[in-house]
C-alpha positions in Angstrom: -0.3 0.3 0.0 1.0 3.7 -0.4 2.9 5.6 2.7 0.4 7.3 4.9 2.8 10.0 5.0 5.5 11.5 3.2 8.5 10.3 5.6 6.6 7.0 5.8 7.3 3.7 4.2 5.5 1.3 1.9 3.3 -1.2 4.2 1.7 -4.2 3.4 -2.4 -5.0 3.9 -2.4 -7.8 5.7 -0.7 -5.9 8.2 -4.2 -4.5 9.6 -6.0 -7.6 9.2 -6.2 -8.6 12.8 -7.4 -5.0 13.0 -9.7 -4.8 10.5 -11.4 -8.0 12.1 -11.4 -6.9 15.6 -13.2 -3.9 14.3 -15.8 -5.8 12.5 -17.0 -7.1 15.4 -18.5 -3.9 16.5 -19.1 -2.5 13.0 -21.0 -4.3 11.1 -24.7 -4.7 10.0 -25.7 -6.6 13.1 -25.4 -3.8 15.2 -27.7 -1.7 13.4 -30.2 -5.0 13.7 -29.3 -5.4 17.7 -29.8 -1.5 18.2 -33.4 -1.7 16.3 -34.0 -4.4 18.1 -33.4 -3.3 21.5 -35.1 -0.4 20.8 -38.4 -2.0 19.7 -38.4 -4.2 23.1 -37.8 -1.5 25.1 -40.6 0.1 24.2 -42.3 -3.3 24.5 -41.2 -4.1 27.7 -42.2 -0.5 29.4 -45.6 -0.9 27.8 -46.1 -4.1 29.1 -45.2 -3.0 32.0 -47.8 -0.2 32.5 -50.3 -2.7 31.7 -49.1 -5.2 34.2 -48.6 -2.4 36.9 -52.6 -0.6 36.0 -54.3 -4.5 36.1 -52.4 -5.3 39.8 -53.6 -2.0 40.9 -57.0 -3.1 39.7 -57.1 -5.7 40.9 -55.3 -5.4 44.7 -57.8 -2.2 44.4 -55.0 0.8 45.1 -55.9 2.5 41.5 -56.6 5.9 43.8 -53.7 5.0 46.5 -51.7 8.4 47.3 -48.3 8.3 48.2 -48.2 9.5 52.5 -46.5 12.8 52.5 -43.1 12.3 54.3 -42.6 14.1 57.8 -39.7 17.2 56.8 -36.2 15.9 58.2 -34.9 16.6 61.7 -31.9 18.4 60.2 -34.5 20.6 58.3 -36.9 21.5 61.0 -34.1 22.4 63.4 -32.6 24.7 60.7 -35.7 26.3 59.5 -35.8 30.4 60.5 -39.3 30.3 61.2 -42.1 28.8 61.5 -45.6 29.3 60.0 -49.1 27.7 60.4 -50.4 25.6 57.6 -53.5 26.9 56.2 -55.2 23.5 55.5 -54.0 21.3 58.7 -53.5 24.3 61.1 -50.1 22.8 62.3 -46.9 24.9 63.0 -44.4 23.8 59.9 -40.9 25.3 59.6 -41.0 27.8 56.6 -38.2 29.1 54.9 -38.8 32.8 53.5 -39.2 32.8 49.3 -35.9 35.4 49.4 -33.7 32.5 51.3 -35.1 29.7 49.4 -34.8 31.3 46.2 -30.9 32.4 46.9 -29.9 28.6 48.3 -31.7 27.2 45.0 -29.5 29.9 42.6 -26.7 28.8 44.6 -27.2 25.3 44.1 -27.9 25.8 40.2 -24.7 27.6 39.8 -22.5 24.9 41.6 -24.2 22.4 39.3 -23.4 24.5 36.4 -19.8 25.2 37.7 -19.2 21.4 38.0 -20.5 20.4 34.3 -17.9 23.1 33.1 -15.6 21.2 35.6 -16.2 18.3 33.7 -16.2 19.5 30.2 -12.7 21.1 30.8 -11.3 17.6 31.9 -12.9 16.0 28.9 -11.2 18.6 26.5 -8.0 18.5 28.3 -8.2 14.6 28.2 -8.3 14.5 24.2 -5.6 16.9 24.1 -3.9 14.9 26.5 -4.3 12.0 24.1 -3.5 13.9 21.0 -0.1 15.5 21.9 1.2 12.4 24.0 0.5 10.3 20.5 2.2 13.0 18.6 5.0 13.1 21.1 5.2 9.3 20.9 5.2 9.2 17.3 8.0 11.7 16.8 10.4 10.5 19.5 10.2 6.9 18.3 12.2 5.4 15.3 10.5 4.8 12.0 10.7 0.9 12.7 10.1 0.7 16.3 7.5 -0.9 18.6 6.5 2.3 19.5 5.9 4.5 16.2 3.6 1.9 15.4 1.8 1.6 18.1 1.6 5.7 19.6 -2.0 6.1 19.0 -2.9 2.9 21.4 -0.5 4.0 24.1 -1.8 7.4 24.1 -5.2 6.5 24.1 -4.6 3.8 27.0 -2.9 6.2 28.7 -5.8 8.5 28.4 -8.3 6.1 29.7 -6.4 5.3 32.7 -6.0 9.5 33.3 -9.7 9.5 32.7 -10.7 6.9 35.1 -8.5 8.6 37.9 -10.6 12.2 37.1 -13.6 10.2 37.2 -12.7 8.5 40.2 -12.0 12.1 42.1 -14.8 14.2 40.5 -16.9 11.5 42.3 -15.8 12.0 45.5 -16.5 15.9 45.0 -19.4 15.0 43.9 -20.7 12.8 46.9 -19.3 15.7 49.0 -21.0 18.8 47.6 -24.1 16.4 47.1 -23.7 16.3 51.1 -23.1 19.5 51.7 -25.8 21.1 49.5 -28.4 18.7 51.1 -27.4 19.6 54.6 -27.6 23.5 53.5 
């Protein structure tokens, strides 16, 4: 086959045979059939599930059943700045004024937007890392060495490891933030 670049040598078509066959495992006509089958099966299953739930609720005579409203958490009750009489039940309930509730909601939304931006920054950084690493490995290795032919795979594997580390690290940050925002 013709060289892939100006300084590359010619290569045999049979050298990509293993990679091509491995690619056929995932990129073939069967994957299209599988995706269509899974879509139809999911819709059918969900509709069947809804029908079964309706039949059971009718048989058990609980179709007009409503969930009992949960009582406020003790932490919320203790931290509420004021109480207010509920006009329906007449009971004293913890109450947050509209302005405080709005400020906390906006703050929570801003934290979520910032964390989405952080994830996008890490995603772009990992893509750039893979690209730059493959270029560096390819240029630093000799033309016939193992590293020059496997630069893309090495960059992809190391990028996957970095991505795993970032996911695990951000998972801990998200859990901590969720606890803080829930308490707040």
